[in-house]
The first five atom37 places (N, CA, C, CB, O) and aatype in JSON, in Angstrom:
{
  "aatype": [20, 20, 20, 20, 20, 20, 20, 20, 20, 20, 20, 20, 20, 20, 20, 20, 20, 20, 20, 20, 20, 20, 20, 20, 20, 20, 20, 20, 20, 20, 20, 20, 20, 20, 20, 20, 20, 20, 20, 20, 20, 20, 20, 20, 20, 20, 20, 20, 20, 20, 20, 20, 20, 20, 20, 20, 20, 20, 20, 20, 20, 20, 20, 20, 20, 20, 20, 20, 20, 20, 20, 20, 20, 20, 20, 20, 20, 20, 20, 20, 20, 20, 20, 20, 20, 20, 20, 20, 20, 20, 20, 20, 20, 20, 20, 20, 20, 20, 20, 20, 20, 20, 20, 20, 20, 20, 20, 20, 20, 20, 20, 20, 20, 20, 20, 20, 20, 20],
  "atom_mask": [
    [1, 1, 1, 1, 1],
    [1, 1, 1, 1, 1],
    [1, 1, 1, 1, 1],
    [1, 1, 1, 1, 1],
    [1, 1, 1, 1, 1],
    [1, 1, 1, 1, 1],
    [1, 1, 1, 1, 1],
    [1, 1, 1, 1, 1],
    [1, 1, 1, 1, 1],
    [1, 1, 1, 1, 1],
    [1, 1, 1, 1, 1],
    [1, 1, 1, 1, 1],
    [1, 1, 1, 1, 1],
    [1, 1, 1, 1, 1],
    [1, 1, 1, 1, 1],
    [1, 1, 1, 1, 1],
    [1, 1, 1, 1, 1],
    [1, 1, 1, 1, 1],
    [1, 1, 1, 1, 1],
    [1, 1, 1, 1, 1],
    [1, 1, 1, 1, 1],
    [1, 1, 1, 1, 1],
    [1, 1, 1, 1, 1],
    [1, 1, 1, 1, 1],
    [1, 1, 1, 1, 1],
    [1, 1, 1, 1, 1],
    [1, 1, 1, 1, 1],
    [1, 1, 1, 1, 1],
    [1, 1, 1, 1, 1],
    [1, 1, 1, 1, 1],
    [1, 1, 1, 1, 1],
    [1, 1, 1, 1, 1],
    [1, 1, 1, 1, 1],
    [1, 1, 1, 1, 1],
    [1, 1, 1, 1, 1],
    [1, 1, 1, 1, 1],
    [1, 1, 1, 1, 1],
    [1, 1, 1, 1, 1],
    [1, 1, 1, 1, 1],
    [1, 1, 1, 1, 1],
    [1, 1, 1, 1, 1],
    [1, 1, 1, 1, 1],
    [1, 1, 1, 1, 1],
    [1, 1, 1, 1, 1],
    [1, 1, 1, 1, 1],
    [1, 1, 1, 1, 1],
    [1, 1, 1, 1, 1],
    [1, 1, 1, 1, 1],
    [1, 1, 1, 1, 1],
    [1, 1, 1, 1, 1],
    [1, 1, 1, 1, 1],
    [1, 1, 1, 1, 1],
    [1, 1, 1, 1, 1],
    [1, 1, 1, 1, 1],
    [1, 1, 1, 1, 1],
    [1, 1, 1, 1, 1],
    [1, 1, 1, 1, 1],
    [1, 1, 1, 1, 1],
    [1, 1, 1, 1, 1],
    [1, 1, 1, 1, 1],
    [1, 1, 1, 1, 1],
    [1, 1, 1, 1, 1],
    [1, 1, 1, 1, 1],
    [1, 1, 1, 1, 1],
    [1, 1, 1, 1, 1],
    [1, 1, 1, 1, 1],
    [1, 1, 1, 1, 1],
    [1, 1, 1, 1, 1],
    [1, 1, 1, 1, 1],
    [1, 1, 1, 1, 1],
    [1, 1, 1, 1, 1],
    [1, 1, 1, 1, 1],
    [1, 1, 1, 1, 1],
    [1, 1, 1, 1, 1],
    [1, 1, 1, 1, 1],
    [1, 1, 1, 1, 1],
    [1, 1, 1, 1, 1],
    [1, 1, 1, 1, 1],
    [1, 1, 1, 1, 1],
    [1, 1, 1, 1, 1],
    [1, 1, 1, 1, 1],
    [1, 1, 1, 1, 1],
    [1, 1, 1, 1, 1],
    [1, 1, 1, 1, 1],
    [1, 1, 1, 1, 1],
    [1, 1, 1, 1, 1],
    [1, 1, 1, 1, 1],
    [1, 1, 1, 1, 1],
    [1, 1, 1, 1, 1],
    [1, 1, 1, 1, 1],
    [1, 1, 1, 1, 1],
    [1, 1, 1, 1, 1],
    [1, 1, 1, 1, 1],
    [1, 1, 1, 1, 1],
    [1, 1, 1, 1, 1],
    [1, 1, 1, 1, 1],
    [1, 1, 1, 1, 1],
    [1, 1, 1, 1, 1],
    [1, 1, 1, 1, 1],
    [1, 1, 1, 1, 1],
    [1, 1, 1, 1, 1],
    [1, 1, 1, 1, 1],
    [1, 1, 1, 1, 1],
    [1, 1, 1, 1, 1],
    [1, 1, 1, 1, 1],
    [1, 1, 1, 1, 1],
    [1, 1, 1, 1, 1],
    [1, 1, 1, 1, 1],
    [1, 1, 1, 1, 1],
    [1, 1, 1, 1, 1],
    [1, 1, 1, 1, 1],
    [1, 1, 1, 1, 1],
    [1, 1, 1, 1, 1],
    [1, 1, 1, 1, 1],
    [1, 1, 1, 1, 1],
    [1, 1, 1, 1, 1],
    [1, 1, 1, 1, 1],
    [1, 1, 1, 1, 1]
  ],
  "atom_positions": [
    [[181.12, 146.48, -133.39], [181.83, 145.87, -132.28], [180.84, 145.49, -131.19], [182.91, 146.81, -131.74], [179.85, 146.2, -130.98]],
    [[181.07, 144.46, -130.53], [180.23, 143.99, -129.44], [180.65, 144.7, -128.16], [180.34, 142.46, -129.28], [181.82, 145.05, -127.98]],
    [[179.67, 144.91, -127.28], [179.99, 145.54, -126.0], [180.88, 144.65, -125.16], [178.71, 145.87, -125.22], [181.16, 143.51, -125.54]],
    [[181.33, 145.17, -124.06], [182.17, 144.4, -123.16], [181.44, 143.17, -122.64], [182.64, 145.27, -121.99], [180.21, 143.16, -122.58]],
    [[182.19, 142.15, -122.26], [181.56, 140.93, -121.77], [180.61, 141.19, -120.61], [182.61, 139.95, -121.35], [180.84, 142.08, -119.78]],
    [[179.55, 140.39, -120.56], [178.6, 140.53, -119.48], [177.55, 141.6, -119.75], [179.33, 140.85, -118.23], [176.61, 141.74, -118.96]],
    [[177.67, 142.33, -120.82], [176.7, 143.37, -121.17], [175.87, 142.89, -122.35], [177.41, 144.71, -121.49], [176.38, 142.21, -123.24]],
    [[174.59, 143.25, -122.36], [173.77, 142.98, -123.52], [174.1, 144.03, -124.56], [172.25, 142.99, -123.16], [174.65, 145.08, -124.25]],
    [[173.74, 143.72, -125.82], [173.96, 144.71, -126.86], [173.2, 145.98, -126.49], [173.51, 144.18, -128.26], [172.01, 145.91, -126.18]],
    [[173.84, 147.11, -126.52], [173.23, 148.37, -126.16], [173.45, 149.35, -127.29], [173.79, 148.92, -124.84], [174.02, 149.02, -128.33]],
    [[172.99, 150.58, -127.08], [173.25, 151.6, -128.06], [174.75, 151.78, -128.21], [172.58, 152.93, -127.66], [175.53, 151.52, -127.28]],
    [[175.14, 152.22, -129.37], [176.56, 152.43, -129.65], [177.17, 153.42, -128.65], [176.76, 152.93, -131.1], [176.59, 154.48, -128.4]],
    [[178.31, 153.08, -128.1], [179.01, 153.94, -127.16], [180.27, 154.43, -127.87], [179.36, 153.18, -125.81], [181.21, 153.66, -128.08]],
    [[180.29, 155.71, -128.24], [181.41, 156.26, -129.02], [182.75, 156.11, -128.31], [181.16, 157.72, -129.31], [183.78, 155.91, -128.95]],
    [[182.74, 156.22, -126.98], [183.98, 156.1, -126.23], [184.55, 154.69, -126.36], [183.75, 156.46, -124.75], [185.74, 154.5, -126.62]],
    [[183.68, 153.7, -126.16], [184.15, 152.31, -126.28], [184.61, 152.02, -127.7], [183.04, 151.33, -125.87], [185.62, 151.35, -127.92]],
    [[183.85, 152.53, -128.67], [184.22, 152.3, -130.07], [185.61, 152.85, -130.37], [183.19, 152.94, -131.01], [186.38, 152.25, -131.12]],
    [[185.92, 153.98, -129.78], [187.22, 154.59, -130.02], [188.34, 153.91, -129.25], [187.17, 156.06, -129.64], [189.4, 153.62, -129.82]],
    [[188.12, 153.64, -127.97], [189.2, 153.16, -127.12], [189.25, 151.65, -126.92], [189.09, 153.81, -125.81], [190.31, 151.12, -126.61]],
    [[188.13, 150.96, -127.1], [188.09, 149.51, -126.87], [187.78, 148.79, -128.18], [187.04, 149.14, -125.8], [186.85, 147.98, -128.25]],
    [[188.55, 149.08, -129.19], [188.29, 148.51, -130.49], [188.81, 147.08, -130.61], [188.92, 149.37, -131.55], [188.32, 146.32, -131.45]],
    [[189.75, 146.7, -129.82], [190.41, 145.42, -129.99], [189.97, 144.41, -128.94], [191.92, 145.59, -129.93], [189.67, 144.76, -127.8]],
    [[189.93, 143.17, -129.34], [189.48, 142.08, -128.48], [190.38, 141.83, -127.27], [189.39, 140.82, -129.29], [189.87, 141.38, -126.24]],
    [[191.67, 142.1, -127.32], [192.5, 141.83, -126.15], [192.0, 142.49, -124.86], [193.89, 142.29, -126.41], [192.06, 141.88, -123.79]],
    [[191.52, 143.73, -124.95], [191.01, 144.4, -123.76], [189.79, 143.66, -123.23], [190.65, 145.88, -124.07], [189.66, 143.42, -122.03]],
    [[188.9, 143.28, -124.15], [187.72, 142.53, -123.75], [188.11, 141.2, -123.1], [186.79, 142.28, -124.96], [187.5, 140.77, -122.12]],
    [[189.13, 140.55, -123.65], [189.58, 139.27, -123.11], [190.11, 139.43, -121.69], [190.66, 138.66, -124.0], [189.8, 138.62, -120.81]],
    [[190.92, 140.46, -121.46], [191.45, 140.69, -120.11], [190.33, 140.91, -119.1], [192.4, 141.91, -120.1], [190.34, 140.34, -118.02]],
    [[189.36, 141.73, -119.48], [188.24, 142.01, -118.58], [187.42, 140.74, -118.36], [187.36, 143.14, -119.14], [186.97, 140.48, -117.24]],
    [[187.22, 139.97, -119.41], [186.46, 138.72, -119.27], [187.16, 137.76, -118.31], [186.27, 138.05, -120.65], [186.51, 137.13, -117.48]],
    [[188.47, 137.65, -118.43], [189.23, 136.76, -117.55], [189.14, 137.22, -116.09], [190.7, 136.7, -117.98], [189.19, 136.39, -115.18]],
    [[189.01, 138.51, -115.87], [188.92, 139.04, -114.52], [187.56, 138.76, -113.89], [189.2, 140.54, -114.52], [187.46, 138.54, -112.69]],
    [[186.52, 138.78, -114.71], [185.16, 138.58, -114.19], [184.93, 137.14, -113.79], [184.11, 139.0, -115.23], [185.52, 136.22, -114.37]],
    [[184.09, 136.93, -112.8], [183.76, 135.58, -112.38], [184.82, 135.0, -111.47], [183.56, 134.69, -113.58], [185.8, 135.65, -111.12]],
    [[184.6, 133.77, -111.12], [185.5, 133.11, -110.18], [186.46, 132.16, -110.91], [184.7, 132.34, -109.12], [186.04, 131.42, -111.79]],
    [[187.71, 132.2, -110.53], [188.69, 131.22, -110.95], [189.1, 131.25, -112.41], [188.18, 129.91, -110.66], [188.65, 132.1, -113.19]],
    [[189.96, 130.3, -112.76], [190.49, 130.22, -114.12], [189.41, 129.83, -115.13], [191.64, 129.23, -114.18], [188.39, 129.25, -114.79]],
    [[189.68, 130.17, -116.37], [188.78, 129.82, -117.46], [189.59, 129.1, -118.53], [188.08, 131.1, -118.05], [190.82, 129.1, -118.5]],
    [[188.9, 128.49, -119.46], [189.61, 127.87, -120.57], [189.33, 128.66, -121.85], [189.2, 126.37, -120.73], [188.4, 129.46, -121.9]],
    [[190.14, 128.43, -122.88], [190.13, 129.26, -124.09], [188.77, 129.32, -124.76], [191.15, 128.74, -125.06], [188.38, 130.39, -125.25]],
    [[188.03, 128.23, -124.8], [186.72, 128.24, -125.45], [185.77, 129.19, -124.73], [186.12, 126.81, -125.49], [185.0, 129.9, -125.38]],
    [[185.82, 129.23, -123.41], [184.99, 130.16, -122.64], [185.33, 131.61, -123.0], [185.17, 129.93, -121.12], [184.44, 132.43, -123.2]],
    [[186.61, 131.9, -123.08], [187.06, 133.25, -123.42], [186.59, 133.6, -124.82], [188.6, 133.37, -123.31], [186.05, 134.69, -125.05]],
    [[186.8, 132.69, -125.76], [186.42, 132.9, -127.15], [184.93, 133.23, -127.28], [186.76, 131.67, -127.98], [184.56, 134.19, -127.95]],
    [[184.1, 132.45, -126.64], [182.65, 132.67, -126.69], [182.26, 133.93, -125.92], [181.89, 131.45, -126.12], [181.37, 134.67, -126.33]],
    [[182.93, 134.17, -124.81], [182.6, 135.32, -123.97], [182.85, 136.66, -124.61], [183.38, 135.24, -122.72], [182.18, 137.65, -124.28]],
    [[183.79, 136.72, -125.53], [184.1, 137.99, -126.2], [183.76, 137.96, -127.69], [185.59, 138.33, -126.01], [184.13, 138.86, -128.44]],
    [[183.06, 136.91, -128.1], [182.62, 136.78, -129.49], [183.8, 136.89, -130.46], [181.57, 137.84, -129.82], [183.85, 137.79, -131.31]],
    [[184.74, 135.97, -130.31], [185.97, 135.98, -131.09], [186.27, 134.56, -131.56], [187.15, 136.56, -130.26], [185.84, 133.6, -130.93]],
    [[186.99, 134.44, -132.66], [187.33, 133.09, -133.12], [188.28, 132.43, -132.13], [187.96, 133.14, -134.54], [189.06, 133.09, -131.44]],
    [[188.2, 131.12, -132.09], [189.06, 130.35, -131.18], [190.53, 130.57, -131.51], [188.72, 128.86, -131.26], [191.35, 130.76, -130.61]],
    [[190.87, 130.55, -132.8], [192.29, 130.69, -133.18], [192.84, 132.07, -132.8], [192.46, 130.46, -134.7], [193.98, 132.17, -132.36]],
    [[192.04, 133.11, -132.98], [192.5, 134.45, -132.58], [192.65, 134.52, -131.07], [191.51, 135.54, -133.08], [193.6, 135.12, -130.56]],
    [[191.71, 133.92, -130.36], [191.76, 133.91, -128.89], [193.05, 133.26, -128.42], [190.54, 133.17, -128.31], [193.71, 133.78, -127.52]],
    [[193.41, 132.12, -129.01], [194.63, 131.4, -128.63], [195.86, 132.27, -128.87], [194.75, 130.08, -129.42], [196.76, 132.31, -128.04]],
    [[195.9, 132.96, -130.01], [197.04, 133.83, -130.32], [197.18, 134.96, -129.29], [196.9, 134.42, -131.73], [198.28, 135.26, -128.83]],
    [[196.05, 135.57, -128.95], [196.08, 136.67, -127.98], [196.48, 136.15, -126.6], [194.7, 137.37, -127.92], [197.29, 136.77, -125.91]],
    [[195.91, 135.02, -126.2], [196.24, 134.46, -124.88], [197.73, 134.08, -124.79], [195.37, 133.22, -124.6], [198.36, 134.25, -123.75]],
    [[198.27, 133.58, -125.89], [199.7, 133.24, -125.91], [200.54, 134.5, -125.76], [200.06, 132.5, -127.23], [201.57, 134.5, -125.08]],
    [[200.11, 135.58, -126.4], [200.81, 136.87, -126.26], [200.71, 137.36, -124.81], [200.23, 137.92, -127.24], [201.68, 137.88, -124.26]],
    [[199.52, 137.21, -124.2], [199.36, 137.57, -122.79], [200.35, 136.79, -121.93], [197.91, 137.31, -122.32], [200.95, 137.34, -121.01]],
    [[200.51, 135.49, -122.24], [201.43, 134.64, -121.47], [202.86, 135.16, -121.61], [201.34, 133.17, -121.95], [203.59, 135.24, -120.62]],
    [[203.26, 135.5, -122.83], [204.61, 136.02, -123.08], [204.85, 137.33, -122.31], [204.82, 136.26, -124.59], [205.96, 137.59, -121.86]],
    [[203.8, 138.13, -122.15], [203.91, 139.41, -121.45], [203.74, 139.27, -119.93], [202.87, 140.38, -121.99], [203.85, 140.25, -119.19]],
    [[203.47, 138.05, -119.49], [203.32, 137.81, -118.06], [201.97, 138.21, -117.49], [204.38, 138.54, -117.33], [201.85, 138.43, -116.29]],
    [[200.95, 138.31, -118.35], [199.62, 138.7, -117.89], [198.77, 137.51, -117.48], [198.91, 139.48, -118.97], [197.85, 137.65, -116.66]],
    [[199.07, 136.33, -118.04], [198.32, 135.12, -117.7], [199.29, 133.94, -117.53], [197.27, 134.79, -118.8], [200.43, 133.98, -118.0]],
    [[198.8, 132.92, -116.85], [199.52, 131.64, -116.79], [198.55, 130.56, -117.24], [200.08, 131.35, -115.33], [197.34, 130.66, -117.04]],
    [[199.11, 129.52, -117.84], [198.32, 128.37, -118.26], [198.58, 127.25, -117.26], [198.68, 127.92, -119.72], [199.72, 127.0, -116.87]],
    [[197.51, 126.6, -116.85], [197.64, 125.46, -115.95], [196.88, 124.29, -116.55], [197.1, 125.8, -114.51], [195.7, 124.4, -116.87]],
    [[197.57, 123.17, -116.7], [196.95, 121.96, -117.26], [196.04, 121.32, -116.22], [198.02, 120.96, -117.74], [196.47, 121.08, -115.09]],
    [[194.81, 121.05, -116.59], [193.86, 120.35, -115.72], [193.28, 119.22, -116.57], [192.72, 121.32, -115.16], [192.3, 119.4, -117.29]],
    [[193.9, 118.05, -116.47], [193.53, 116.95, -117.36], [193.96, 117.31, -118.77], [191.99, 116.67, -117.31], [195.13, 117.61, -119.02]],
    [[193.01, 117.27, -119.69], [193.32, 117.62, -121.08], [193.07, 119.09, -121.37], [192.49, 116.77, -122.02], [193.36, 119.56, -122.47]],
    [[192.54, 119.81, -120.41], [192.18, 121.21, -120.62], [193.26, 122.12, -120.05], [190.82, 121.52, -119.98], [193.78, 121.91, -118.95]],
    [[193.58, 123.16, -120.83], [194.54, 124.17, -120.39], [193.75, 125.35, -119.83], [195.49, 124.62, -121.57], [193.06, 126.06, -120.57]],
    [[193.84, 125.55, -118.53], [193.13, 126.64, -117.87], [193.98, 127.91, -117.93], [192.8, 126.27, -116.4], [195.21, 127.86, -117.89]],
    [[193.29, 129.05, -118.02], [193.97, 130.34, -118.1], [193.62, 131.15, -116.87], [193.58, 131.11, -119.4], [192.46, 131.26, -116.5]],
    [[194.65, 131.72, -116.23], [194.43, 132.53, -115.04], [195.28, 133.79, -115.14], [194.77, 131.73, -113.75], [196.44, 133.74, -115.56]],
    [[194.7, 134.9, -114.75], [195.45, 136.16, -114.74], [196.53, 136.12, -113.66], [194.5, 137.35, -114.51], [196.32, 135.58, -112.57]],
    [[197.67, 136.69, -113.97], [198.72, 136.9, -112.96], [198.34, 138.15, -112.18], [200.16, 137.04, -113.63], [197.42, 138.86, -112.57]],
    [[199.03, 138.43, -111.08], [198.74, 139.68, -110.36], [198.85, 140.92, -111.26], [199.69, 139.83, -109.16], [198.04, 141.84, -111.16]],
    [[199.86, 140.95, -112.13], [200.02, 142.07, -113.06], [198.85, 142.11, -114.05], [201.36, 141.97, -113.82], [198.32, 143.19, -114.33]],
    [[198.45, 140.96, -114.58], [197.31, 140.89, -115.49], [196.02, 141.33, -114.82], [197.15, 139.48, -116.03], [195.18, 142.0, -115.42]],
    [[195.87, 140.94, -113.57], [194.7, 141.33, -112.76], [194.65, 142.85, -112.61], [194.73, 140.64, -111.36], [193.59, 143.46, -112.74]],
    [[195.78, 143.45, -112.33], [195.85, 144.9, -112.14], [195.52, 145.65, -113.43], [197.25, 145.31, -111.64], [194.78, 146.63, -113.42]],
    [[196.07, 145.18, -114.54], [195.81, 145.83, -115.84], [194.34, 145.66, -116.21], [196.72, 145.23, -116.95], [193.72, 146.62, -116.68]],
    [[193.78, 144.47, -116.01], [192.36, 144.24, -116.31], [191.49, 145.16, -115.44], [191.99, 142.74, -116.06], [190.49, 145.7, -115.92]],
    [[191.87, 145.32, -114.18], [191.13, 146.19, -113.27], [191.14, 147.64, -113.79], [191.74, 146.13, -111.84], [190.12, 148.32, -113.76]],
    [[192.29, 148.09, -114.27], [192.4, 149.45, -114.8], [191.51, 149.63, -116.03], [193.87, 149.77, -115.15], [190.83, 150.64, -116.16]],
    [[191.53, 148.65, -116.93], [190.68, 148.73, -118.12], [189.2, 148.71, -117.74], [190.99, 147.58, -119.09], [188.38, 149.41, -118.35]],
    [[188.86, 147.93, -116.74], [187.48, 147.85, -116.27], [187.03, 149.21, -115.74], [187.34, 146.76, -115.18], [185.9, 149.64, -115.98]],
    [[187.92, 149.88, -115.01], [187.62, 151.22, -114.5], [187.41, 152.22, -115.63], [188.74, 151.71, -113.59], [186.5, 153.05, -115.57]],
    [[188.25, 152.13, -116.64], [188.08, 153.01, -117.81], [186.75, 152.74, -118.5], [189.24, 152.81, -118.8], [186.08, 153.68, -118.93]],
    [[186.36, 151.49, -118.61], [185.09, 151.13, -119.25], [183.93, 151.78, -118.49], [184.92, 149.59, -119.3], [183.0, 152.29, -119.1]],
    [[183.99, 151.75, -117.15], [182.93, 152.39, -116.34], [182.91, 153.91, -116.58], [183.14, 152.09, -114.83], [181.84, 154.5, -116.67]],
    [[184.08, 154.53, -116.68], [184.15, 155.97, -116.93], [183.57, 156.3, -118.3], [185.6, 156.48, -116.83], [182.87, 157.3, -118.46]],
    [[183.87, 155.46, -119.29], [183.32, 155.68, -120.63], [181.79, 155.54, -120.62], [183.94, 154.69, -121.63], [181.1, 156.28, -121.31]],
    [[181.28, 154.6, -119.83], [179.83, 154.43, -119.71], [179.2, 155.7, -119.14], [179.48, 153.2, -118.8], [178.2, 156.19, -119.65]],
    [[179.8, 156.23, -118.07], [179.29, 157.46, -117.46], [179.33, 158.62, -118.45], [180.1, 157.82, -116.2], [178.36, 159.36, -118.58]],
    [[180.46, 158.76, -119.14], [180.62, 159.86, -120.1], [179.59, 159.74, -121.21], [182.04, 159.87, -120.69], [179.02, 160.74, -121.65]],
    [[179.34, 158.53, -121.67], [178.36, 158.31, -122.73], [176.96, 158.65, -122.24], [178.42, 156.85, -123.23], [176.17, 159.25, -122.97]],
    [[176.64, 158.26, -121.0], [175.32, 158.56, -120.43], [175.13, 160.06, -120.29], [175.16, 157.87, -119.06], [174.06, 160.59, -120.59]],
    [[176.17, 160.75, -119.83], [176.09, 162.2, -119.67], [175.88, 162.87, -121.03], [177.36, 162.74, -119.0], [175.13, 163.84, -121.14]],
    [[176.56, 162.36, -122.05], [176.42, 162.91, -123.4], [174.98, 162.71, -123.88], [177.43, 162.25, -124.38], [174.41, 163.61, -124.5]],
    [[174.4, 161.55, -123.62], [173.02, 161.27, -124.02], [172.03, 162.19, -123.32], [172.67, 159.81, -123.73], [171.08, 162.66, -123.94]],
    [[172.26, 162.45, -122.03], [171.38, 163.34, -121.27], [171.44, 164.75, -121.86], [171.77, 163.36, -119.77], [170.41, 165.39, -122.04]],
    [[172.64, 165.23, -122.16], [172.79, 166.57, -122.74], [172.1, 166.66, -124.1], [174.27, 166.93, -122.87], [171.46, 167.66, -124.42]],
    [[172.24, 165.6, -124.88], [171.62, 165.57, -126.2], [170.09, 165.64, -126.07], [172.04, 164.31, -126.98], [169.45, 166.37, -126.82]],
    [[169.51, 164.9, -125.13], [168.06, 164.92, -124.91], [167.6, 166.3, -124.44], [167.65, 163.85, -123.89], [166.55, 166.78, -124.85]],
    [[168.4, 166.93, -123.56], [168.06, 168.27, -123.1], [168.04, 169.27, -124.26], [169.06, 168.73, -122.02], [167.16, 170.13, -124.32]],
    [[169.01, 169.15, -125.16], [169.07, 170.04, -126.32], [167.86, 169.84, -127.22], [170.36, 169.79, -127.12], [167.28, 170.81, -127.72]],
    [[167.46, 168.59, -127.42], [166.3, 168.27, -128.26], [165.04, 168.85, -127.63], [166.16, 166.74, -128.45], [164.19, 169.4, -128.33]],
    [[164.92, 168.71, -126.3], [163.74, 169.26, -125.61], [163.67, 170.79, -125.72], [163.75, 168.84, -124.13], [162.59, 171.35, -125.83]],
    [[164.82, 171.46, -125.68], [164.86, 172.93, -125.83], [164.39, 173.31, -127.22], [166.28, 173.48, -125.57], [163.65, 174.29, -127.38]],
    [[164.81, 172.57, -128.22], [164.45, 172.87, -129.61], [162.94, 172.69, -129.81], [165.24, 171.96, -130.6], [162.31, 173.47, -130.52]],
    [[162.37, 171.65, -129.19], [160.94, 171.38, -129.33], [160.07, 172.46, -128.71], [160.61, 170.05, -128.7], [158.94, 172.66, -129.15]],
    [[160.59, 173.17, -127.69], [159.81, 174.21, -127.0], [159.74, 175.44, -127.78], [160.37, 174.52, -125.65], [159.12, 176.41, -127.36]]
  ]
}
C-alpha cells in the first residue's frame, strides 16, 4: 500500500497498514489538502488509484453528502462539504497519531537492539 498523499514512500507503518487499507480514506485526506476543489484525475493520481475506481468512490462520497460536484466548463470539480471536511480532518488526525505510535515503536525496538548488543 502507498503512504498517505503528500508523503514519500517510507518504511512500512503497521498502524496505517491495518487501519488505512482502503483508498477512500486517502481520497478524503487528499481532497482536504491544498487549496480549493480538485478534479477526478488529480485525485486518482494523488492517491495512486485507477480513474474508474476513483470515480466510483467519489460518486459514493456524493451520495453520502461528503462531496459536491461543480461543473467548470467541461471539467467536473470535486469539493468537500462541511461534513466531508470534518471527517477528512478526523482521519488526518488519526494518521498523525499512527505516525507517532509507529515512531515510538521504532525507538523502543532500537533501544532493545542496543541493550542486546551490550
